[in-house]
N, C-alpha and C positions, 0 to 999 in steps of 0.2 A: 240535812245539808244536801243541797242540790249539786248535780255534777258541774253546773256552771260556776257555782261558788268555789268548789274545789279546784277547778281548772284556773279560775281567776286568781285564787290564793297561790297556787303553785307558780303561775306566771309572775306574779308580784314578788314572790320569794326569790325566784331566779333573777329577776331584774335587780333586786336589792343586792343579791350576792355578787353579781357582775359589777354593780356600781361600787360596792365596798372593796372589792379586790382590784379594781381598775388602777387606782393610784400606785399600789405596790408593784403590780405587774408592769405598768408603764415605766416606773423608775428602774426596775430591773432590766427591762428591755433597752432603755436608753443607755444605761451604764454598760450593759453587755455589748451593745453596738459600738460605743466609744472605745471600750477596751479591745474589742476585736479589730477595729480600725488601727488602733495603736500597735497591736500585736502584728498585724499584717505589714505595717510600715516598718517596724523594727525587727521583724522575723523572730520575735521571742514567743515561744510556745510554753508557757507555764500555766498550769491549771489553777493554782492558787491566785494567780493574777486576775483571773476572771471571776472566781468564786467570792473572794473577800470583798471586792468593791460592790458586787451585786448585793451581797448580804448587808453591807453597810447602807447602800442606797434604799433597799427595801425597809430596813429598820428606821432610817430617817424619814421615809415617806409615811410609815406607820405613825411615827412620833408626831409629824406635822399634821397629818390628816385625822388623827384619832378623835379629836373633839367633834369634827363633822361626822365621822363614821358613827360615833356614839349617838349623836343626835338623830341620824337617819334610822338607826336601830330602835331608838326609843320611840320615835314617831310611828314606826311600823308596829311595834308591840302595843303602843297605846291605841292605835287604830284597831288592831285585832281584838284587844280586850274590851274596847267600847262596842264592838260588833257582836261580842259573845252572847249577850242576852237575846238578840235577834236570831242568832243561830240556834239557840236552845229551843226557841218557840217553834221553829220550822219543823 
């Protein structure tokens, strides 16, 4: 394996990690922002009020995006396994 391949593989793995975690992080961020605005407007400072909606939003985003996430992971693994014979010869 060449250093270029290893670097390319690591970059691709990081890209996929960011791509797959993005929907859940974005959902948590948006819900957290909305809850924070609500808390600032009503002056209610309850920790469970921020934690539970974020947890539900992340779970919902995971549920909605799971088929797409699974397809992205399967494509990545399929591509990696198809490249395996070429890697062994090098």
